[in-house]
PDB file of N, CA, C and O in Angstrom, chain B, residues numbered from 101:
ATOM      1  N   MET B 101      81.641  15.382 -44.427  1.00  0.00           N
ATOM      2  CA  MET B 101      82.173  14.686 -46.203  1.00  0.00           C
ATOM      3  C   MET B 101      81.400  13.660 -46.578  1.00  0.00           C
ATOM      4  O   MET B 101      81.251  12.748 -45.765  1.00  0.00           O
ATOM      5  N   LYS B 102      80.781  13.588 -47.804  1.00  0.00           N
ATOM      6  CA  LYS B 102      80.103  12.158 -48.181  1.00  0.00           C
ATOM      7  C   LYS B 102      81.437  11.170 -48.352  1.00  0.00           C
ATOM      8  O   LYS B 102      82.542  11.691 -48.506  1.00  0.00           O
ATOM      9  N   THR B 103      81.280   9.674 -48.317  1.00  0.00           N
ATOM     10  CA  THR B 103      81.933   9.046 -49.189  1.00  0.00           C
ATOM     11  C   THR B 103      80.970   7.820 -49.507  1.00  0.00           C
ATOM     12  O   THR B 103      79.838   7.606 -49.075  1.00  0.00           O
ATOM     13  N   LYS B 104      81.682   7.140 -50.313  1.00  0.00           N
ATOM     14  CA  LYS B 104      80.938   5.976 -51.568  1.00  0.00           C
ATOM     15  C   LYS B 104      81.260   4.698 -51.034  1.00  0.00           C
ATOM     16  O   LYS B 104      82.400   4.527 -50.602  1.00  0.00           O
ATOM     17  N   GLU B 105      80.380   3.723 -50.996  1.00  0.00           N
ATOM     18  CA  GLU B 105      80.685   2.462 -50.497  1.00  0.00           C
ATOM     19  C   GLU B 105      80.375   1.488 -51.811  1.00  0.00           C
ATOM     20  O   GLU B 105      79.354   1.729 -52.456  1.00  0.00           O
ATOM     21  N   THR B 106      81.187   0.459 -52.191  1.00  0.00           N
ATOM     22  CA  THR B 106      80.191  -0.481 -53.123  1.00  0.00           C
ATOM     23  C   THR B 106      80.435  -1.857 -53.196  1.00  0.00           C
ATOM     24  O   THR B 106      81.471  -2.493 -53.385  1.00  0.00           O
ATOM     25  N   PHE B 107      78.952  -2.279 -52.957  1.00  0.00           N
ATOM     26  CA  PHE B 107      79.183  -4.245 -53.254  1.00  0.00           C
ATOM     27  C   PHE B 107      78.921  -4.664 -54.145  1.00  0.00           C
ATOM     28  O   PHE B 107      78.296  -3.878 -54.856  1.00  0.00           O
ATOM     29  N   ASN B 108      79.080  -5.610 -54.558  1.00  0.00           N
ATOM     30  CA  ASN B 108      78.603  -6.494 -55.628  1.00  0.00           C
ATOM     31  C   ASN B 108      78.218  -7.647 -54.819  1.00  0.00           C
ATOM     32  O   ASN B 108      78.916  -8.289 -54.034  1.00  0.00           O
ATOM     33  N   LEU B 109      76.857  -7.820 -55.174  1.00  0.00           N
ATOM     34  CA  LEU B 109      76.180  -9.093 -54.744  1.00  0.00           C
ATOM     35  C   LEU B 109      75.276  -9.836 -55.470  1.00  0.00           C
ATOM     36  O   LEU B 109      75.161  -9.175 -56.502  1.00  0.00           O
ATOM     37  N   SER B 110      74.462 -10.938 -55.585  1.00  0.00           N
ATOM     38  CA  SER B 110      73.397 -11.234 -56.530  1.00  0.00           C
ATOM     39  C   SER B 110      72.386 -10.959 -55.590  1.00  0.00           C
ATOM     40  O   SER B 110      72.504 -10.713 -54.390  1.00  0.00           O
ATOM     41  N   GLY B 111      70.939 -11.063 -56.594  1.00  0.00           N
ATOM     42  CA  GLY B 111      70.011 -10.278 -56.069  1.00  0.00           C
ATOM     43  C   GLY B 111      69.032 -10.988 -55.160  1.00  0.00           C
ATOM     44  O   GLY B 111      68.024 -10.523 -54.630  1.00  0.00           O
ATOM     45  N   LYS B 112      69.541 -12.229 -55.085  1.00  0.00           N
ATOM     46  CA  LYS B 112      68.879 -12.423 -53.549  1.00  0.00           C
ATOM     47  C   LYS B 112      69.178 -12.415 -52.271  1.00  0.00           C
ATOM     48  O   LYS B 112      68.565 -12.964 -51.356  1.00  0.00           O
ATOM     49  N   HIS B 113      70.525 -11.521 -52.210  1.00  0.00           N
ATOM     50  CA  HIS B 113      71.080 -11.241 -50.906  1.00  0.00           C
ATOM     51  C   HIS B 113      71.121  -9.729 -50.756  1.00  0.00           C
ATOM     52  O   HIS B 113      71.729  -9.225 -49.812  1.00  0.00           O
ATOM     53  N   LEU B 114      70.403  -8.893 -51.785  1.00  0.00           N
ATOM     54  CA  LEU B 114      69.759  -7.518 -51.737  1.00  0.00           C
ATOM     55  C   LEU B 114      69.404  -6.955 -51.112  1.00  0.00           C
ATOM     56  O   LEU B 114      70.005  -6.018 -50.585  1.00  0.00           O
ATOM     57  N   VAL B 115      67.929  -7.394 -50.843  1.00  0.00           N
ATOM     58  CA  VAL B 115      66.789  -6.867 -49.382  1.00  0.00           C
ATOM     59  C   VAL B 115      67.647  -7.331 -47.994  1.00  0.00           C
ATOM     60  O   VAL B 115      67.798  -6.582 -47.029  1.00  0.00           O
ATOM     61  N   ASN B 116      68.019  -8.295 -48.054  1.00  0.00           N
ATOM     62  CA  ASN B 116      68.883  -8.414 -46.633  1.00  0.00           C
ATOM     63  C   ASN B 116      70.117  -7.560 -46.323  1.00  0.00           C
ATOM     64  O   ASN B 116      70.152  -7.051 -45.203  1.00  0.00           O
ATOM     65  N   LYS B 117      71.424  -7.270 -47.405  1.00  0.00           N
ATOM     66  CA  LYS B 117      72.324  -6.276 -47.298  1.00  0.00           C
ATOM     67  C   LYS B 117      71.689  -4.424 -46.758  1.00  0.00           C
ATOM     68  O   LYS B 117      72.266  -3.710 -45.938  1.00  0.00           O
ATOM     69  N   ILE B 118      70.607  -4.126 -47.402  1.00  0.00           N
ATOM     70  CA  ILE B 118      70.005  -3.284 -47.754  1.00  0.00           C
ATOM     71  C   ILE B 118      69.497  -2.602 -45.980  1.00  0.00           C
ATOM     72  O   ILE B 118      69.616  -1.567 -45.324  1.00  0.00           O
ATOM     73  N   LYS B 119      69.070  -3.585 -45.889  1.00  0.00           N
ATOM     74  CA  LYS B 119      68.179  -3.828 -44.368  1.00  0.00           C
ATOM     75  C   LYS B 119      69.600  -3.694 -43.223  1.00  0.00           C
ATOM     76  O   LYS B 119      69.676  -2.851 -42.328  1.00  0.00           O
ATOM     77  N   GLU B 120      70.536  -4.638 -43.500  1.00  0.00           N
ATOM     78  CA  GLU B 120      71.696  -4.349 -42.733  1.00  0.00           C
ATOM     79  C   GLU B 120      72.232  -2.771 -42.529  1.00  0.00           C
ATOM     80  O   GLU B 120      72.327  -2.216 -41.434  1.00  0.00           O
ATOM     81  N   LEU B 121      72.535  -2.218 -43.725  1.00  0.00           N
ATOM     82  CA  LEU B 121      72.616  -1.123 -44.404  1.00  0.00           C
ATOM     83  C   LEU B 121      72.238   0.328 -43.468  1.00  0.00           C
ATOM     84  O   LEU B 121      72.860   1.211 -42.878  1.00  0.00           O
ATOM     85  N   ILE B 122      70.830  -0.044 -43.744  1.00  0.00           N
ATOM     86  CA  ILE B 122      69.848   1.322 -42.934  1.00  0.00           C
ATOM     87  C   ILE B 122      69.853   1.076 -41.126  1.00  0.00           C
ATOM     88  O   ILE B 122      69.501   1.997 -40.389  1.00  0.00           O
ATOM     89  N   GLU B 123      70.324  -0.358 -40.539  1.00  0.00           N
ATOM     90  CA  GLU B 123      70.293  -0.256 -39.500  1.00  0.00           C
ATOM     91  C   GLU B 123      71.786   0.324 -39.056  1.00  0.00           C
ATOM     92  O   GLU B 123      71.785   0.826 -37.932  1.00  0.00           O
ATOM     93  N   GLU B 124      73.132   0.337 -39.796  1.00  0.00           N
ATOM     94  CA  GLU B 124      74.064   0.797 -39.513  1.00  0.00           C
ATOM     95  C   GLU B 124      73.970   2.319 -39.266  1.00  0.00           C
ATOM     96  O   GLU B 124      74.421   2.926 -38.295  1.00  0.00           O
ATOM     97  N   GLY B 125      73.299   2.827 -40.331  1.00  0.00           N
ATOM     98  CA  GLY B 125      72.987   4.609 -39.794  1.00  0.00           C
ATOM     99  C   GLY B 125      73.503   4.992 -40.516  1.00  0.00           C
ATOM    100  O   GLY B 125      74.142   4.143 -41.138  1.00  0.00           O
ATOM    101  N   ASN B 126      73.629   6.160 -40.916  1.00  0.00           N
ATOM    102  CA  ASN B 126      74.501   7.339 -41.561  1.00  0.00           C
ATOM    103  C   ASN B 126      74.398   7.211 -43.039  1.00  0.00           C
ATOM    104  O   ASN B 126      75.155   7.897 -43.726  1.00  0.00           O
ATOM    105  N   ILE B 127      73.746   6.597 -43.472  1.00  0.00           N
ATOM    106  CA  ILE B 127      73.384   6.545 -44.779  1.00  0.00           C
ATOM    107  C   ILE B 127      72.539   7.623 -45.562  1.00  0.00           C
ATOM    108  O   ILE B 127      71.442   8.013 -45.162  1.00  0.00           O
ATOM    109  N   THR B 128      73.093   8.026 -46.604  1.00  0.00           N
ATOM    110  CA  THR B 128      72.435   9.417 -47.078  1.00  0.00           C
ATOM    111  C   THR B 128      71.818   8.956 -48.647  1.00  0.00           C
ATOM    112  O   THR B 128      70.848   9.564 -49.099  1.00  0.00           O
ATOM    113  N   ARG B 129      72.368   8.007 -49.307  1.00  0.00           N
ATOM    114  CA  ARG B 129      71.327   7.707 -50.418  1.00  0.00           C
ATOM    115  C   ARG B 129      72.111   5.608 -50.914  1.00  0.00           C
ATOM    116  O   ARG B 129      73.286   5.348 -51.176  1.00  0.00           O
ATOM    117  N   ILE B 130      71.193   4.823 -50.874  1.00  0.00           N
ATOM    118  CA  ILE B 130      71.379   4.271 -51.912  1.00  0.00           C
ATOM    119  C   ILE B 130      71.196   3.966 -53.284  1.00  0.00           C
ATOM    120  O   ILE B 130      70.069   4.342 -53.607  1.00  0.00           O
ATOM    121  N   THR B 131      71.921   3.351 -54.423  1.00  0.00           N
ATOM    122  CA  THR B 131      71.999   3.339 -55.572  1.00  0.00           C
ATOM    123  C   THR B 131      71.884   1.913 -55.814  1.00  0.00           C
ATOM    124  O   THR B 131      72.528   1.284 -54.974  1.00  0.00           O
ATOM    125  N   ILE B 132      71.382   1.290 -56.535  1.00  0.00           N
ATOM    126  CA  ILE B 132      71.316  -0.184 -57.362  1.00  0.00           C
ATOM    127  C   ILE B 132      71.456  -0.078 -58.563  1.00  0.00           C
ATOM    128  O   ILE B 132      70.659   0.630 -59.178  1.00  0.00           O
ATOM    129  N   ASN B 133      72.668  -0.851 -59.352  1.00  0.00           N
ATOM    130  CA  ASN B 133      72.802  -1.167 -60.541  1.00  0.00           C
ATOM    131  C   ASN B 133      73.263  -2.372 -60.961  1.00  0.00           C
ATOM    132  O   ASN B 133      73.983  -3.184 -60.380  1.00  0.00           O
ATOM    133  N   ASP B 134      72.569  -2.404 -62.463  1.00  0.00           N
ATOM    134  CA  ASP B 134      72.711  -3.646 -62.628  1.00  0.00           C
ATOM    135  C   ASP B 134      74.588  -3.826 -62.765  1.00  0.00           C
ATOM    136  O   ASP B 134      75.426  -2.987 -62.434  1.00  0.00           O
ATOM    137  N   LYS B 135      74.824  -5.222 -63.369  1.00  0.00           N
ATOM    138  CA  LYS B 135      76.217  -5.489 -63.655  1.00  0.00           C
ATOM    139  C   LYS B 135      76.898  -4.955 -65.115  1.00  0.00           C
ATOM    140  O   LYS B 135      78.013  -5.229 -65.559  1.00  0.00           O
ATOM    141  N   ALA B 136      75.929  -4.167 -65.661  1.00  0.00           N
ATOM    142  CA  ALA B 136      76.291  -3.500 -67.196  1.00  0.00           C
ATOM    143  C   ALA B 136      76.521  -2.349 -66.494  1.00  0.00           C
ATOM    144  O   ALA B 136      77.286  -1.633 -67.141  1.00  0.00           O
ATOM    145  N   GLY B 137      76.148  -1.784 -65.301  1.00  0.00           N
ATOM    146  CA  GLY B 137      76.265  -0.461 -64.822  1.00  0.00           C
ATOM    147  C   GLY B 137      75.042   0.391 -65.220  1.00  0.00           C
ATOM    148  O   GLY B 137      75.234   1.603 -65.127  1.00  0.00           O
ATOM    149  N   LYS B 138      73.740  -0.026 -65.674  1.00  0.00           N
ATOM    150  CA  LYS B 138      73.116   0.639 -65.414  1.00  0.00           C
ATOM    151  C   LYS B 138      72.129   0.693 -64.443  1.00  0.00           C
ATOM    152  O   LYS B 138      71.584  -0.342 -64.060  1.00  0.00           O
ATOM    153  N   GLU B 139      71.700   2.299 -63.793  1.00  0.00           N
ATOM    154  CA  GLU B 139      71.223   2.471 -62.538  1.00  0.00           C
ATOM    155  C   GLU B 139      69.486   1.969 -62.694  1.00  0.00           C
ATOM    156  O   GLU B 139      68.583   2.506 -63.336  1.00  0.00           O
ATOM    157  N   LEU B 140      69.472   0.768 -61.856  1.00  0.00           N
ATOM    158  CA  LEU B 140      68.217   0.434 -61.574  1.00  0.00           C
ATOM    159  C   LEU B 140      67.042   1.050 -60.566  1.00  0.00           C
ATOM    160  O   LEU B 140      65.815   1.071 -60.653  1.00  0.00           O
ATOM    161  N   MET B 141      67.698   1.393 -59.872  1.00  0.00           N
ATOM    162  CA  MET B 141      66.533   2.240 -58.521  1.00  0.00           C
ATOM    163  C   MET B 141      67.837   2.797 -57.769  1.00  0.00           C
ATOM    164  O   MET B 141      68.893   2.168 -57.699  1.00  0.00           O
ATOM    165  N   SER B 142      67.618   4.041 -57.229  1.00  0.00           N
ATOM    166  CA  SER B 142      68.180   4.972 -56.402  1.00  0.00           C
ATOM    167  C   SER B 142      67.453   5.672 -55.410  1.00  0.00           C
ATOM    168  O   SER B 142      66.677   6.500 -55.885  1.00  0.00           O
ATOM    169  N   PHE B 143      67.468   5.585 -54.093  1.00  0.00           N
ATOM    170  CA  PHE B 143      66.545   6.206 -52.896  1.00  0.00           C
ATOM    171  C   PHE B 143      67.389   6.741 -52.032  1.00  0.00           C
ATOM    172  O   PHE B 143      68.474   6.257 -51.708  1.00  0.00           O
ATOM    173  N   PRO B 144      66.780   8.030 -51.532  1.00  0.00           N
ATOM    174  CA  PRO B 144      67.736   8.956 -50.501  1.00  0.00           C
ATOM    175  C   PRO B 144      67.073   8.006 -49.327  1.00  0.00           C
ATOM    176  O   PRO B 144      66.219   7.120 -49.327  1.00  0.00           O
ATOM    177  N   LEU B 145      67.909   8.648 -48.310  1.00  0.00           N
ATOM    178  CA  LEU B 145      67.286   7.965 -46.770  1.00  0.00           C
ATOM    179  C   LEU B 145      68.021   8.996 -45.900  1.00  0.00           C
ATOM    180  O   LEU B 145      69.203   9.262 -46.121  1.00  0.00           O
ATOM    181  N   SER B 146      67.165   9.707 -44.689  1.00  0.00           N
ATOM    182  CA  SER B 146      67.657  10.142 -44.066  1.00  0.00           C
ATOM    183  C   SER B 146      67.263   9.783 -42.743  1.00  0.00           C
ATOM    184  O   SER B 146      66.302   9.084 -42.421  1.00  0.00           O
ATOM    185  N   ILE B 147      68.549  10.624 -41.627  1.00  0.00           N
ATOM    186  CA  ILE B 147      68.077  10.378 -40.188  1.00  0.00           C
ATOM    187  C   ILE B 147      66.701  10.198 -39.505  1.00  0.00           C
ATOM    188  O   ILE B 147      65.726  10.944 -39.409  1.00  0.00           O
ATOM    189  N   GLY B 148      66.950   9.017 -39.087  1.00  0.00           N
ATOM    190  CA  GLY B 148      65.910   8.839 -37.993  1.00  0.00           C
ATOM    191  C   GLY B 148      64.534   8.096 -38.739  1.00  0.00           C
ATOM    192  O   GLY B 148      63.474   7.860 -38.160  1.00  0.00           O
ATOM    193  N   VAL B 149      64.899   7.747 -40.410  1.00  0.00           N
ATOM    194  CA  VAL B 149      63.812   7.206 -41.125  1.00  0.00           C
ATOM    195  C   VAL B 149      63.565   5.512 -40.342  1.00  0.00           C
ATOM    196  O   VAL B 149      64.306   4.643 -39.883  1.00  0.00           O
ATOM    197  N   VAL B 150      62.224   5.686 -40.510  1.00  0.00           N
ATOM    198  CA  VAL B 150      61.531   4.330 -39.573  1.00  0.00           C
ATOM    199  C   VAL B 150      61.381   3.430 -40.440  1.00  0.00           C
ATOM    200  O   VAL B 150      61.479   3.819 -41.604  1.00  0.00           O
ATOM    201  N   ALA B 151      61.072   1.807 -40.192  1.00  0.00           N
ATOM    202  CA  ALA B 151      61.078   0.711 -41.136  1.00  0.00           C
ATOM    203  C   ALA B 151      60.118   1.066 -41.540  1.00  0.00           C
ATOM    204  O   ALA B 151      60.159   0.914 -42.761  1.00  0.00           O
ATOM    205  N   ALA B 152      58.890   1.622 -41.134  1.00  0.00           N
ATOM    206  CA  ALA B 152      57.434   1.455 -41.879  1.00  0.00           C
ATOM    207  C   ALA B 152      57.434   2.763 -42.927  1.00  0.00           C
ATOM    208  O   ALA B 152      56.463   3.039 -43.632  1.00  0.00           O
ATOM    209  N   VAL B 153      58.472   3.390 -42.914  1.00  0.00           N
ATOM    210  CA  VAL B 153      58.475   4.334 -43.999  1.00  0.00           C
ATOM    211  C   VAL B 153      59.053   3.705 -45.355  1.00  0.00           C
ATOM    212  O   VAL B 153      58.847   4.049 -46.519  1.00  0.00           O
ATOM    213  N   LEU B 154      59.775   2.762 -44.878  1.00  0.00           N
ATOM    214  CA  LEU B 154      60.686   2.078 -46.180  1.00  0.00           C
ATOM    215  C   LEU B 154      60.141   1.138 -46.173  1.00  0.00           C
ATOM    216  O   LEU B 154      60.881   0.250 -46.596  1.00  0.00           O
ATOM    217  N   ALA B 155      58.955   0.691 -45.851  1.00  0.00           N
ATOM    218  CA  ALA B 155      58.260  -0.556 -45.994  1.00  0.00           C
ATOM    219  C   ALA B 155      58.069  -0.670 -47.443  1.00  0.00           C
ATOM    220  O   ALA B 155      58.117  -1.810 -47.906  1.00  0.00           O
ATOM    221  N   PRO B 156      57.852   0.360 -48.278  1.00  0.00           N
ATOM    222  CA  PRO B 156      57.094   0.114 -50.043  1.00  0.00           C
ATOM    223  C   PRO B 156      58.531   0.597 -50.843  1.00  0.00           C
ATOM    224  O   PRO B 156      58.612   0.325 -52.041  1.00  0.00           O
ATOM    225  N   VAL B 157      59.545   1.238 -50.246  1.00  0.00           N
ATOM    226  CA  VAL B 157      60.735   0.958 -50.716  1.00  0.00           C
ATOM    227  C   VAL B 157      61.446  -0.479 -50.876  1.00  0.00           C
ATOM    228  O   VAL B 157      62.128  -0.606 -51.893  1.00  0.00           O
ATOM    229  N   LEU B 158      61.392  -1.288 -50.230  1.00  0.00           N
ATOM    230  CA  LEU B 158      62.018  -2.649 -49.762  1.00  0.00           C
ATOM    231  C   LEU B 158      60.974  -3.721 -50.131  1.00  0.00           C
ATOM    232  O   LEU B 158      61.281  -4.897 -49.933  1.00  0.00           O
ATOM    233  N   ALA B 159      59.753  -3.419 -50.657  1.00  0.00           N
ATOM    234  CA  ALA B 159      58.903  -4.081 -51.477  1.00  0.00           C
ATOM    235  C   ALA B 159      59.842  -3.930 -52.477  1.00  0.00           C
ATOM    236  O   ALA B 159      60.750  -4.743 -52.645  1.00  0.00           O
ATOM    237  N   ALA B 160      59.665  -2.832 -53.228  1.00  0.00           N
ATOM    238  CA  ALA B 160      60.624  -2.728 -54.051  1.00  0.00           C
ATOM    239  C   ALA B 160      61.463  -3.161 -54.481  1.00  0.00           C
ATOM    240  O   ALA B 160      61.511  -3.465 -55.673  1.00  0.00           O
ATOM    241  N   VAL B 161      62.488  -3.349 -53.585  1.00  0.00           N
ATOM    242  CA  VAL B 161      63.816  -3.483 -53.992  1.00  0.00           C
ATOM    243  C   VAL B 161      63.926  -5.221 -53.979  1.00  0.00           C
ATOM    244  O   VAL B 161      64.784  -5.804 -54.643  1.00  0.00           O
ATOM    245  N   GLY B 162      62.632  -6.146 -52.871  1.00  0.00           N
ATOM    246  CA  GLY B 162      62.363  -7.372 -53.324  1.00  0.00           C
ATOM    247  C   GLY B 162      62.023  -8.048 -54.632  1.00  0.00           C
ATOM    248  O   GLY B 162      62.335  -9.200 -54.934  1.00  0.00           O
ATOM    249  N   ALA B 163      61.044  -6.811 -55.695  1.00  0.00           N
ATOM    250  CA  ALA B 163      60.855  -7.169 -56.365  1.00  0.00           C
ATOM    251  C   ALA B 163      61.362  -7.201 -57.654  1.00  0.00           C
ATOM    252  O   ALA B 163      60.865  -7.742 -58.642  1.00  0.00           O
ATOM    253  N   LEU B 164      62.756  -6.353 -57.527  1.00  0.00           N
ATOM    254  CA  LEU B 164      63.662  -5.704 -58.266  1.00  0.00           C
ATOM    255  C   LEU B 164      64.480  -7.369 -58.413  1.00  0.00           C
ATOM    256  O   LEU B 164      64.621  -8.074 -59.412  1.00  0.00           O
ATOM    257  N   ALA B 165      64.884  -7.585 -57.062  1.00  0.00           N
ATOM    258  CA  ALA B 165      66.015  -8.851 -56.666  1.00  0.00           C
ATOM    259  C   ALA B 165      65.493 -10.030 -57.147  1.00  0.00           C
ATOM    260  O   ALA B 165      66.288 -10.967 -57.218  1.00  0.00           O
ATOM    261  N   LEU B 166      64.221 -10.244 -57.537  1.00  0.00           N
ATOM    262  CA  LEU B 166      63.538 -11.268 -58.422  1.00  0.00           C
ATOM    263  C   LEU B 166      64.246 -11.333 -60.004  1.00  0.00           C
ATOM    264  O   LEU B 166      64.783 -12.354 -60.435  1.00  0.00           O
ATOM    265  N   PHE B 167      64.152 -10.197 -60.683  1.00  0.00           N
ATOM    266  CA  PHE B 167      64.805 -10.013 -61.730  1.00  0.00           C
ATOM    267  C   PHE B 167      66.080  -9.971 -62.102  1.00  0.00           C
ATOM    268  O   PHE B 167      66.478 -10.061 -63.263  1.00  0.00           O
ATOM    269  N   VAL B 168      66.799  -9.825 -61.056  1.00  0.00           N
ATOM    270  CA  VAL B 168      68.452  -9.191 -61.249  1.00  0.00           C
ATOM    271  C   VAL B 168      69.388 -10.542 -60.911  1.00  0.00           C
ATOM    272  O   VAL B 168      69.118 -11.048 -59.822  1.00  0.00           O
ATOM    273  N   GLY B 169      70.135 -11.008 -61.454  1.00  0.00           N
ATOM    274  CA  GLY B 169      71.404 -11.755 -60.546  1.00  0.00           C
ATOM    275  C   GLY B 169      72.064 -11.314 -60.160  1.00  0.00           C
ATOM    276  O   GLY B 169      72.030 -11.152 -58.941  1.00  0.00           O
ATOM    277  N   GLU B 170      73.145 -10.802 -60.942  1.00  0.00           N
ATOM    278  CA  GLU B 170      74.105 -10.048 -60.103  1.00  0.00           C
ATOM    279  C   GLU B 170      73.771  -8.435 -60.361  1.00  0.00           C
ATOM    280  O   GLU B 170      73.407  -7.916 -61.416  1.00  0.00           O
ATOM    281  N   CYS B 171      74.077  -7.629 -58.709  1.00  0.00           N
ATOM    282  CA  CYS B 171      74.110  -6.361 -58.879  1.00  0.00           C
ATOM    283  C   CYS B 171      75.133  -5.737 -58.184  1.00  0.00           C
ATOM    284  O   CYS B 171      76.059  -6.286 -57.587  1.00  0.00           O
ATOM    285  N   THR B 172      74.825  -4.129 -58.342  1.00  0.00           N
ATOM    286  CA  THR B 172      76.045  -3.820 -57.554  1.00  0.00           C
ATOM    287  C   THR B 172      75.313  -2.393 -56.925  1.00  0.00           C
ATOM    288  O   THR B 172      74.600  -1.640 -57.590  1.00  0.00           O
ATOM    289  N   LEU B 173      75.722  -2.188 -55.267  1.00  0.00           N
ATOM    290  CA  LEU B 173      74.936  -1.658 -54.530  1.00  0.00           C
ATOM    291  C   LEU B 173      75.980  -0.210 -53.985  1.00  0.00           C
ATOM    292  O   LEU B 173      76.968  -0.144 -53.254  1.00  0.00           O
ATOM    293  N   THR B 174      75.512   0.404 -54.439  1.00  0.00           N
ATOM    294  CA  THR B 174      76.333   1.857 -54.386  1.00  0.00           C
ATOM    295  C   THR B 174      75.742   2.800 -52.568  1.00  0.00           C
ATOM    296  O   THR B 174      74.721   3.456 -52.361  1.00  0.00           O
ATOM    297  N   VAL B 175      76.490   2.577 -51.942  1.00  0.00           N
ATOM    298  CA  VAL B 175      75.896   3.601 -50.248  1.00  0.00           C
ATOM    299  C   VAL B 175      76.878   4.575 -50.069  1.00  0.00           C
ATOM    300  O   VAL B 175      78.096   4.466 -49.932  1.00  0.00           O
ATOM    301  N   GLU B 176      75.904   5.860 -50.102  1.00  0.00           N
ATOM    302  CA  GLU B 176      76.627   7.273 -49.676  1.00  0.00           C
ATOM    303  C   GLU B 176      76.319   7.275 -48.265  1.00  0.00           C
ATOM    304  O   GLU B 176      75.177   7.067 -47.856  1.00  0.00           O
ATOM    305  N   ARG B 177      77.461   7.540 -47.388  1.00  0.00           N
ATOM    306  CA  ARG B 177      77.727   7.766 -45.903  1.00  0.00           C
ATOM    307  C   ARG B 177      77.844   9.149 -45.736  1.00  0.00           C
ATOM    308  O   ARG B 177      78.621   9.753 -46.475  1.00  0.00           O
ATOM    309  N   GLU B 178      77.033   9.907 -44.667  1.00  0.00           N
ATOM    310  CA  GLU B 178      77.991  11.079 -44.269  1.00  0.00           C
ATOM    311  C   GLU B 178      78.684  10.983 -43.368  1.00  0.00           C
ATOM    312  O   GLU B 178      78.075  10.562 -42.384  1.00  0.00           O
ATOM    313  N   VAL B 179      80.014  11.228 -43.151  1.00  0.00           N
ATOM    314  CA  VAL B 179      80.553  11.253 -42.388  1.00  0.00           C
ATOM    315  C   VAL B 179      81.672  12.170 -42.142  1.00  0.00           C
ATOM    316  O   VAL B 179      82.584  12.690 -42.785  1.00  0.00           O
ATOM    317  N   GLU B 180      81.173  12.148 -40.822  1.00  0.00           N
ATOM    318  CA  GLU B 180      81.852  13.441 -39.618  1.00  0.00           C
ATOM    319  C   GLU B 180      83.548  13.491 -40.118  1.00  0.00           C
ATOM    320  O   GLU B 180      84.264  12.503 -40.281  1.00  0.00           O
ATOM    321  N   GLU B 181      83.901  14.792 -40.283  1.00  0.00           N
ATOM    322  CA  GLU B 181      85.106  15.024 -40.438  1.00  0.00           C
ATOM    323  C   GLU B 181      86.035  15.265 -39.183  1.00  0.00           C
ATOM    324  O   GLU B 181      85.772  16.356 -38.677  1.00  0.00           O
ATOM    325  N   VAL B 182      86.929  14.660 -38.596  1.00  0.00           N
ATOM    326  CA  VAL B 182      87.924  14.450 -37.866  1.00  0.00           C
ATOM    327  C   VAL B 182      89.067  15.640 -37.757  1.00  0.00           C
ATOM    328  O   VAL B 182      89.975  15.674 -38.587  1.00  0.00           O
ATOM    329  N   ALA B 183      88.975  16.651 -36.651  1.00  0.00           N
ATOM    330  CA  ALA B 183      90.221  17.688 -37.192  1.00  0.00           C
ATOM    331  C   ALA B 183      91.614  16.930 -37.003  1.00  0.00           C
ATOM    332  O   ALA B 183      91.752  15.896 -36.349  1.00  0.00           O
ATOM    333  N   SER B 184      92.315  17.405 -37.477  1.00  0.00           N
ATOM    334  CA  SER B 184      94.188  17.011 -37.725  1.00  0.00           C
ATOM    335  C   SER B 184      94.575  17.328 -36.420  1.00  0.00           C
ATOM    336  O   SER B 184      93.762  18.023 -35.811  1.00  0.00           O
ATOM    337  N   ASP B 185      95.703  16.974 -35.760  1.00  0.00           N
ATOM    338  CA  ASP B 185      96.164  17.236 -35.154  1.00  0.00           C
ATOM    339  C   ASP B 185      96.836  18.495 -35.180  1.00  0.00           C
ATOM    340  O   ASP B 185      96.829  19.191 -34.164  1.00  0.00           O
ATOM    341  N   ASN B 186      97.531  18.945 -36.424  1.00  0.00           N
ATOM    342  CA  ASN B 186      98.440  19.822 -37.056  1.00  0.00           C
ATOM    343  C   ASN B 186      97.427  21.602 -36.937  1.00  0.00           C
ATOM    344  O   ASN B 186      97.862  22.742 -36.772  1.00  0.00           O
ATOM    345  N   ASN B 187      96.224  21.164 -37.084  1.00  0.00           N
ATOM    346  CA  ASN B 187      95.270  22.651 -36.737  1.00  0.00           C
ATOM    347  C   ASN B 187      95.155  22.813 -35.698  1.00  0.00           C
ATOM    348  O   ASN B 187      94.666  23.904 -35.404  1.00  0.00           O
ATOM    349  N   GLU B 188      95.417  22.132 -34.866  1.00  0.00           N
ATOM    350  CA  GLU B 188      94.902  22.429 -33.190  1.00  0.00           C
ATOM    351  C   GLU B 188      95.953  23.773 -32.610  1.00  0.00           C
ATOM    352  O   GLU B 188      97.182  23.837 -32.582  1.00  0.00           O
ATOM    353  N   GLN B 189      95.383  24.317 -32.376  1.00  0.00           N
ATOM    354  CA  GLN B 189      95.807  25.651 -31.641  1.00  0.00           C
ATOM    355  C   GLN B 189      96.358  25.665 -30.420  1.00  0.00           C
ATOM    356  O   GLN B 189      95.596  25.239 -29.551  1.00  0.00           O
ATOM    357  N   PRO B 190      97.591  26.064 -29.987  1.00  0.00           N
ATOM    358  CA  PRO B 190      98.131  26.012 -28.699  1.00  0.00           C
ATOM    359  C   PRO B 190      96.794  27.054 -27.357  1.00  0.00           C
ATOM    360  O   PRO B 190      96.261  28.154 -27.506  1.00  0.00           O
ATOM    361  N   LEU B 191      96.704  26.067 -26.210  1.00  0.00           N
ATOM    362  CA  LEU B 191      95.867  27.038 -25.449  1.00  0.00           C
ATOM    363  C   LEU B 191      96.547  27.795 -24.829  1.00  0.00           C
ATOM    364  O   LEU B 191      96.025  28.670 -24.138  1.00  0.00           O
TER     365      LEU B 191
END
């Protein structure tokens, strides 16, 4: 199941927040919108992505952060579904 999480932050905090989220893991996509809601950048992430692969993306985000005052960061995560106790069958 996918969930979405949204963060409102200033451009100068953008790169650090993205790095922090990537370290947490289980993120499938990151989207950056300006304060009017226009999509500025969107990129997929897969499990096991190494920092060397993300370096060009983070450089582009850093350049974007210079021009953006306020932005919205939307993070899509893959969350495992937990089985409900009501669906368990007796042994």
